[in-house]
Steps between C-alpha positions, in 0.01 A plus 500: 500500500448876540415679823129524417482124445689436823261718697202328336636158592558599863152655517344188352662279762375734771150529357361277776549786744126534564458138603504400867851390598401155620244425232708193412641250747869430538599839370694776676412837350748787523440863401765724346469872434772635271563736212412330172464828311670839518866606541570230761322216318806280447548471877157348548497294180836340575435440872174330401663303219767352728242399760279337238791301360554347843134452595407350162783246522407418859132454412598271213662277760194493723542822694575517872356225721242434229403869471563698183583871513306759305652847460251775418646832392348847491659800330564801722716703261739564790241730657420468874123553484457240229708253703288572808182431299646178362597389849154574634352291217736210569410502869126516427544210256659309788826408328732288710785749495670784316822455307759692301362855524726748319609837640536690825215753469260232379595252774469770766150583373404133535669443837219624734250272322743208519562545871133549581402183310798303638562400141829325411699748287808338353796619295420864416740646243624783723777555750336780698554495874145626566365157396749317724506703820289447699468130426152392390406139569365430149760691293811316369788643299736294286736776390753717677402859585584826325714580804704188418527592134594864548750410773683279249486768230644767731766260625602420143518864400687630807748212488595631157542850638174625345340709772303766314177305464168638373159334517232502229182359651132442436292746701303243698545238773731289284734782406510637852578154641798475267608855576490423873719195438762699311492780758544256788792327330672829419442637851686203645804633312437866592374571149172625350351510150646788297181548299146367478254480211152351476260359243129430543386137487403374152653804328827577321509873575865513612607846377494664841683210662777532241526872580531422870760225464713537187661842588628357829702242300466219755727198476191279477121521495298241689162457334189389687224477239363269229666423167341758272569803720850376586579454132363848425716653772815322382451624145420857606783521748751378244365748247556771762865399523498272802759224467482324836371160608140391545387245762149359528324282756344170394143627466600701192446190287845401376415353160234761438758775567747333266233475231404865544856627470638270233870572444477789748459243780873417492651541848174561688509328841206327668491343845327159512325298769447181297745239369652573156237366254703482182745217565515161672728615783254395774251210526204739517620678186534170316151398611355836401664508156376148426151596611505808274617281211222248555239778533585613148303774332633850572646407842847649547726488807541821698523613862132598537383164368754320722350680799153383408626144449691484828216665694261237364741221595539620859126557541440145374732370769292690760185337359664160512566550870145630553353150437244344266220734611686830541356795681640851500629444851667171409665668199638771728629235739643303208690801371631586846637147526731561198777614729817384329423368151711494186305560179766406251764733638257769620472492880156559654460568868159583646385471859220616733685829557662539158296510179787616274651191339817641348747784520693390192616790280727494195605745232456467122593710200321554169686470173445670164365181343207480744658243730555496876837418657583431863 
């Protein structure tokens, strides 16, 4: 199935967007705003695909406490204003909650509406601190933060004696959040970035960034952007003679980056906040791989899809604890009660004063044959 067909299928499933959320009984309706088109499309498509794999299987077994889950998706192209408009529409349509939004700038655009409506907002695909601090009663994060990811990257590099570190980052809230994480981690070791370069969101205009970074010959470049611009920078920097190491944070879209680079992906490092989705090393990975197999079609395992799947699974547990007739408040209480749970080897710890479930971070490496190794 090609990308156009995949987008059409997602859009068809979400075509009920204009209907009132509770038009049918025993149905919990969730709204998701994500990129389904544009340079970041694979992030939204895969996050949505993983969630649907879980929700579809759950619904086939009767749902949660007799309630099925409907996931409506709206394309925002990874643009904040479109995400804000989608969110406003979801709230006016009285959806039960919001789920699996993708991206820092888009989530930040939605946040004031979410807080004002006291709308449950679960599992955004972002590690930005601005969405976590201060704590908002209705906002829950499954993944570790960009501070956690960049701290591990800097620790890995400096432990190898690599201290000349540059940062290539997206010129928006996402890129700046990652830059702040790298800067904080370096400062703790009396270091600072040796060079900085930026790229605008949804573009691949990296020429100036290469001019800023490559001549400084850093030991490594930490990249805080999406897969197309990161791939463009890697190619251009290597063409300019740079031979150092590239590290990316999880939001880059690991498989999408590997697909963009082909054989040139060999040796590229990516920090991860989800369990390894390509082998049966953990119970959740075994469950996920079996679910992908049963889903069939064009479903393929990858980190972004795993995040959608695991986010759906944890939200379903919150709904289970919310009772047969869940309310938004009972869902929030249900999620806060997941204080020390093991989801197949992935620990989840929420609480009334902590809405960040995990601080798990790992490192992975891309290979020239399009695979991902731990």
